[in-house]
C-alpha positions as CSV (number, residue, x, y, z in Angstrom):
1,M,-57.0,88.8,11.4
2,P,-58.9,89.6,8.3
3,T,-55.7,90.8,5.7
4,D,-58.5,92.0,3.1
5,T,-59.4,94.7,6.0
6,L,-56.5,95.7,7.3
7,L,-54.9,96.4,4.4
8,L,-58.3,98.4,3.1
9,A,-58.1,100.3,6.8
10,L,-54.5,101.1,6.2
11,T,-54.1,102.3,2.7
12,T,-57.5,104.5,3.8
13,F,-56.0,106.1,7.3
14,F,-52.6,106.3,5.5
15,A,-54.2,108.5,2.9
16,T,-56.7,110.4,4.8
17,I,-53.9,111.3,7.3
18,G,-51.1,111.5,5.3
19,P,-48.3,111.1,8.1
20,A,-45.9,112.7,5.3
21,D,-47.5,115.9,4.1
22,L,-48.8,116.3,7.5
23,A,-45.1,116.3,8.6
24,L,-43.6,118.9,6.3
25,V,-46.7,121.4,7.6
26,F,-45.6,120.2,11.5
27,A,-41.9,121.3,10.7
28,A,-42.8,124.3,9.2
29,L,-45.1,125.3,12.0
30,T,-42.7,124.3,14.7
31,T,-39.3,126.4,13.2
32,K,-38.9,128.4,16.0
33,N,-39.9,125.2,19.0
34,S,-36.9,123.2,20.1
35,P,-36.4,119.5,19.3
36,A,-38.0,118.5,23.1
37,E,-40.9,120.8,22.4
38,R,-41.6,119.7,19.7
39,R,-42.0,116.3,20.8
40,V,-44.1,116.9,23.5
41,L,-46.5,119.1,20.6
42,A,-46.2,115.6,18.2
43,L,-47.3,113.4,21.2
44,R,-49.9,115.8,22.4
45,G,-51.6,116.0,19.0
46,I,-51.3,112.5,18.2
47,L,-53.1,111.4,21.4
48,V,-56.2,114.0,21.2
49,A,-56.6,112.9,17.4
50,A,-56.6,109.4,18.9
51,G,-59.4,110.0,21.3
52,I,-61.1,111.8,18.8
53,L,-61.2,109.1,16.1
54,L,-61.2,105.7,18.5
55,F,-64.6,108.1,19.8
56,F,-66.0,107.5,16.3
57,V,-64.9,104.1,16.5
58,V,-66.9,103.5,19.5
59,F,-69.7,106.1,18.8
60,G,-70.1,106.4,15.3
61,S,-72.4,103.8,14.7
62,A,-74.7,105.4,17.0
63,L,-74.5,108.9,16.0
64,L,-75.7,107.2,12.4
65,T,-78.8,105.7,14.3
66,L,-79.4,109.1,16.4
67,F,-79.6,111.1,12.6
68,G,-81.0,108.3,11.0
69,I,-78.5,107.8,8.3
70,T,-78.3,104.6,6.5
71,L,-74.9,102.6,6.0
72,P,-75.5,102.6,2.1
73,A,-75.8,106.5,2.5
74,L,-72.8,106.8,4.6
75,K,-70.8,104.5,2.3
76,T,-72.1,106.9,-1.4
77,A,-70.8,109.6,1.0
78,G,-67.8,109.0,2.4
79,G,-66.8,107.4,-0.4
80,A,-67.1,110.7,-2.7
81,L,-65.4,112.3,0.2
82,L,-62.9,110.1,-0.1
83,F,-62.6,110.6,-4.0
84,L,-62.3,114.2,-3.8
85,I,-59.5,113.5,-1.5
86,S,-57.4,111.2,-3.9
87,L,-57.9,114.1,-6.5
88,D,-55.9,116.2,-4.4
89,M,-53.5,113.7,-4.0
90,V,-52.9,113.0,-7.8
91,F,-53.0,116.7,-8.9
92,A,-51.1,118.5,-5.7
93,R,-54.2,120.7,-4.8
94,H,-55.8,121.6,-1.6
95,S,-59.4,121.5,-1.1
96,G,-59.4,121.1,3.2
97,G,-60.5,118.0,3.2
98,T,-56.8,116.4,4.6
99,G,-55.3,120.0,6.1
100,T,-55.8,123.5,7.1
101,T,-56.7,126.5,4.9
102,T,-54.1,129.1,4.3
103,E,-56.1,131.2,7.2
104,E,-55.6,128.6,9.5
105,E,-52.2,128.0,9.2
106,A,-51.3,131.6,9.4
107,E,-53.3,131.4,12.6
108,A,-51.7,128.6,13.8
109,R,-48.3,130.3,13.3
110,T,-49.2,132.9,16.1
111,R,-50.6,129.9,18.3
112,A,-47.5,128.8,21.6
113,D,-49.0,125.3,21.5
114,I,-50.8,124.1,18.1
115,S,-51.3,120.7,19.9
116,V,-55.0,120.3,19.4
117,F,-55.4,122.9,16.8
118,P,-54.7,122.8,14.1
119,L,-52.6,119.7,14.7
120,A,-54.8,116.8,16.1
121,M,-57.8,118.6,14.3
122,P,-58.4,119.1,11.4
123,L,-54.6,117.9,10.5
124,I,-55.0,114.3,11.7
125,A,-58.4,114.3,12.9
126,G,-59.6,115.7,9.9
127,P,-62.9,115.1,8.2
128,G,-61.4,112.6,5.8
129,A,-60.3,110.7,8.8
130,I,-63.6,110.9,10.4
131,S,-65.4,109.8,7.7
132,A,-63.3,106.9,6.8
133,T,-63.3,105.6,10.9
134,I,-67.1,105.4,11.1
135,L,-66.8,103.8,7.3
136,L,-64.7,101.3,7.9
137,V,-66.1,100.4,11.3
138,S,-69.4,100.4,9.9
139,E,-68.4,98.2,7.3
140,S,-67.0,95.4,9.9
141,A,-70.4,95.0,10.6
142,G,-70.0,93.8,14.4
143,N,-67.4,91.5,13.6
144,Q,-64.8,91.5,16.2
145,L,-62.3,90.4,14.0
146,R,-62.8,93.0,11.2
147,L,-63.5,95.7,14.2
148,G,-59.9,95.2,15.5
149,A,-57.9,95.3,11.8
150,V,-59.4,98.5,11.7
151,V,-58.3,99.8,15.2
152,I,-55.0,98.0,14.5
153,A,-54.6,100.1,11.2
154,L,-55.8,103.1,12.7
155,V,-53.2,103.1,15.6
156,A,-50.2,101.8,13.2
157,I,-51.1,105.1,11.3
158,L,-51.2,107.5,13.8
159,L,-47.6,105.6,15.1
160,L,-46.1,106.3,12.0
161,T,-47.9,110.0,12.0
162,Y,-45.9,110.5,15.0
163,L,-42.9,109.1,13.6
164,A,-42.7,110.9,10.4
165,M,-42.9,114.4,12.5
166,L,-40.2,113.3,14.8
167,V,-38.1,113.0,11.4
168,A,-40.1,115.8,9.4
169,I,-37.0,117.2,8.4
170,P,-34.5,114.4,7.5
171,I,-37.4,113.0,5.3
172,Q,-37.6,116.2,3.3
173,R,-34.5,116.0,2.7
174,L,-34.4,112.7,1.9
175,L,-37.0,111.9,-0.3
176,G,-37.2,115.8,-1.5
177,L,-40.3,117.0,-2.4
178,T,-40.6,115.0,-6.4
179,G,-39.8,111.9,-4.1
180,L,-42.8,113.1,-1.6
181,A,-45.3,114.0,-4.7
182,V,-44.8,110.4,-6.2
183,V,-45.7,108.5,-2.9
184,S,-48.7,110.9,-2.4
185,R,-49.9,110.5,-5.9
186,I,-49.2,106.6,-6.3
187,V,-51.4,106.4,-2.4
188,G,-53.9,108.7,-4.0
189,V,-54.2,106.9,-7.3
190,L,-55.3,103.4,-4.9
191,L,-57.4,105.7,-2.1
192,A,-59.4,106.9,-5.7
193,A,-60.2,103.2,-6.4
194,L,-60.8,102.1,-3.3
195,S,-63.7,105.5,-3.0
196,V,-65.4,104.6,-6.1
197,Q,-65.9,100.9,-4.8
198,F,-67.3,102.6,-1.7
199,I,-69.7,104.5,-3.5
200,F,-71.0,101.5,-6.0
201,D,-71.5,99.4,-2.9
202,G,-73.4,102.5,-1.5
203,I,-75.5,102.8,-4.7
204,K,-75.9,99.1,-4.6
205,G,-76.9,98.6,-0.8
206,S,-79.7,101.3,-1.1
207,G,-81.8,99.6,-3.6
208,I,-82.2,102.6,-6.0
209,L,-81.2,100.6,-9.0
210,G,-83.6,98.1,-8.5
211,G,-81.6,95.6,-6.2
């Protein structure tokens, strides 16, 4: 199992899905639900999100070919998107790359079932997570071990996200807002460095600098 690919995928998925932040949003959206209902909503949301992301694991490369998108272009665009997400994490602001807008959250509060919207998408399988999935799979370049590492990392982060939603309130009490902010900023810095590397690799692979 390629350790470097596994660590890269774990860090990227952790940052783009954001289990800790997502758990707090989930807790806020399910204040009127019982613990049993929360478990059902969380499980359903994770399964739907997993289906969406695994779809892009299998068909992401085919979609790139269909739309004539090259791997260097995806690396550059994906790196830019991930960099914007990292800025959100470091400076504690919100651009919509990893979550919902205020209007979407307001609409979600009126829904009896939030598992598909906004939980599965865009909270879990958002633009950042989808872009990261396609990018990481493309990076595996047909290497089955590397592809397996990406899938394992994705499943691991989805499982962590599910567990985080189940214990959202205890996590909030344990870490507090300051603790969550520190974790988010550390991961944000790591994601910023990874995203810049993706951009560098994309520009280099494009050949626009003359090799």
